[in-house]
N, C-alpha and C positions, 0 to 999 in steps of 0.2 A: 608621522603618526603610523602605527603598525598594530597588527593583531597578534597576540600571543597564541601559540598552539595550545589548546586545552588538552587535558588528559582524555584518553580514548573514551568515547561515548558520554562525555559530559553533556548534560541536558541544558537547554535554554531556560532562563529564568521565567520567561513568558511563553506560554503555550500559544503559538500564533494561530493554531486552529480555532481558538476561542477568543482571540483578540477581536474586539468589535469591528474595527476597520479592516484588518488583514483577512479575517475570515470571509468578509464580503468579496474581497478580491480573489480568494481561493475558490469560492463557490462559482464566481464568474469564469475562472479558469477551467473548473470541472465541466461547466456547461458549454464551453466553446467547442464546437464540433470539429475544429481543425487543429486545436492546440493540444499538445501532449504533455504539458508540464504538470498536470494534476490527474488526468485520466487518459486512457487510450482514446484514439479518435473513434467516431461512431461506427465506421466500417469495420475496424478491428473488433470492437465490442460485438457487433452482429456476427462476424465470423467465429469469434471465440465462443459465444453462447451456442451457436449451431454445432460446434465441435463438442462442447461439454455435454450436450444432449446425447451425442453418440457414445460418449464415455460412461455416462451415468444417467440413463433416461429417467424422466420423472415418474414413469410407471413403477419402476423398481427402486428408484431413489427419490421418493417424493418430498422429503423434508430437507430443505436446503438452508445452510447457515452461511450468509454472505458477510465475511469479516472485513472491516474497513470499507463499508458499503458506500460511504460518501453520500451524495444526493440521490442515490438509487439508480444509477444508470444501468448497471448490471442487474440489480434486483428486479426492476420492472421487466426486463427482457426474460429473466428466469420465470417470473410469475406468468408471463404471457405464454410460456412454453408448458405451463402446467405444474410447476413446482409450488409447494407451500413454503414461502420464503420468510426467514427471519434475518434482518439486517442490523448489524452493530457498527457504530462509529462514535468516536469521541469528539466530533465537531458538532456542537449544538446547532449551528446554523445549517449545516448540511442535513442533519436529521430533521430539523423543522421543515426545510424545503421538501425533503422526501415524504414526510408525513402529510404535508399539504397536497403534494402530487397524488398521494395515495387516496385522498378523499375524492380527487377528480377522476382517477382511473378506476376506482373500485376493485383494485387487484388484491386487497386484503393482505398486504405485506405487513409484517410485524417489525417495526423499526424501533430500535433501542438506543438511547443515548448513554453509552458507557464505553470504557476501555475494554477491548477484548482480553486484556491481561487480567481483568477482574471477573471475567465470566466463569460460571460454574454450572456446567451441564453434564449429565451422565447418560450415555447411550440414547440421546434424543434425536440425532440427525443422521440422515443417510449420506449426505454430501455436504462438504464445507469448501468454500472458495476463499482464497486470499490472493487477490490479483493486483497487479501493478507494482510488483517487487517490494511490497510493504515489509515482507519478512526480513530482508537485509538491512532495513533501517533501524532495527532493534539491536540492543546490546546482546552479547553472547548469552548472558543469564536470562534475559527476557525472551530470546528466541527459544531457549530450552523450555521456559515456563509456558510460552504460548503453544509450543508443539504438544506438551503434555496435556494442556487444557483442550486442544483440538482433538487429540486422541480420545480423551475421556468423553468428549461431546458426541463422538460418532458411535453409531450402533456397530456391532460386529459385521464386518464386510463393507462398512461404510468407506467412502473415499474422500480424500483431500486433494484439491487441485490448486496449485499455486505457481508463481513464477519468481525467479531470482535473477540477478545480474551475474554474468560470467566473468572469468578472469580476463577475457578479451576486452570487456568493458572497462575493467580496472586498468589494463595496459593502455587503453586509449584515453583514459582520464587525464585531462590537461591541468597541470598545476599552474594556476595563474593568480595574479594579484592585480586589482584595479579599483579605481574609485570613480564616482560620478556624483553630480549634484542635480537634483530634480527640483527645479524652481517652482513648479506648480503641483508638487506632490506626485505620487505614483503608486506602485504596488504596496510599499511598506508604510506609507503615511499620506494623508490627504493634505498635509502641509509641506512646505519646502523642507527638503532633507538632503543630507549627504550620506552616501552609501559606500562603505569599504567592503570589498569582497576578497576573500582569500580561500581558494580551493586547493587543498593539499592532500597528498597521499600519506597514509600511515602504514606501518608494517602489517603483515599477515592479511593483506588484501582488504584494507579498510580505507575509506576516503572521508574527508570532511569538506562540506561547503559552508563556510563561515561568513556571516554577513553582519557588519556593524552598521546600525542605522542611527544617525545623529540628527535630531531636530533642535529647534531653539529651546524646547522644554526638557528633553531628556535624550538618553542614548541607550540602545538595547542591542544585545548580540544574539543572533539566531544561529543554531547549529543544525545542519542536515547531514546525518551520517549514513554511510552505506557500506555493507559488507558484500564481498563478491565470492562466488563459489565455482569450484570445479565439480565434476560428477563425484569424485572421490571425497572431497571435503564435505559435500552435502550428505553423502551416505554415512560418513563418520559422525556427522552431527545428529542424525536421527536414528542411528543403529540401535540404541537402547530404549527408544520410545515404545516400540512394540509393533510398528507397522510391518506387515508381512511381505509387502512388495512395493517397489518404487520403479516407475517408468519415466523415461526421459524424452523430452521433445525440445524443439528450439524455441517454442513459445506456447501460450495458451490458446493458440488456434490449431494446435496439433501438428504443426509442420515437423517433419522428421528431424531428429537431433543432428546438429552439425557442429563440428569443432570450431567453426568460424563465427558461430552465433553470439550475439551480445546478451542474450537472455537464455534461460532454460525454463521450459514448462515442465511441471512435475505432477504425476498422479501417484498418490500413495494410498494403499488400501489397508484397512485395519484387519 
């Protein structure tokens, strides 16, 4: 039994963010304070938010758009710092969790269940964030679309803060194939299932993590794509969007850029 390599950026037939069972496991992963499979760990988030405040403080950049906000881990921290926060995510379970948290905390965060590829804002936000390397998970066309939409959403002088994986991360990516049987269920199903994993590199600094999940009832394939950037390739990608400046860091904690870093933090200004 083997997995065929799909064409670049082929999408899963099932959106696992909204699968009833898998989305529950993803939310659990988001909320695990030590696990970095879905969100940064809490110490990183704290350091990141503190740095972002120095880059675009809430007095001068009050309206913040948190793209791919998940269950609101960053959004809550931003609101506590004084930003007026709008969070967008296309996981219904994560947004429901965030909205329930919002009732408890009274932080008045505006959470929206939608794909940020479908948003339409015009000069409404002072600051936008896209954190945990979400940008590189999109196809070339969707990255372009998203950048244009973010640019449109920002007021003149507004800033976008995001992170991406670097070529170092691509070079360290391990091409592996393996399979396992989960007798009592696991991440992908609450029933017994077999899981075939195929992690492979594509040309032009793209990777695929492909997972085939087989239960007694059915089988589904899930794709996780990533694109990896150098300084030069990122600048090429955004050069015609309209941003007037781009600053490079090693991460969204503001650590100085290093050629050895696995991530890049970026600050773009409209």
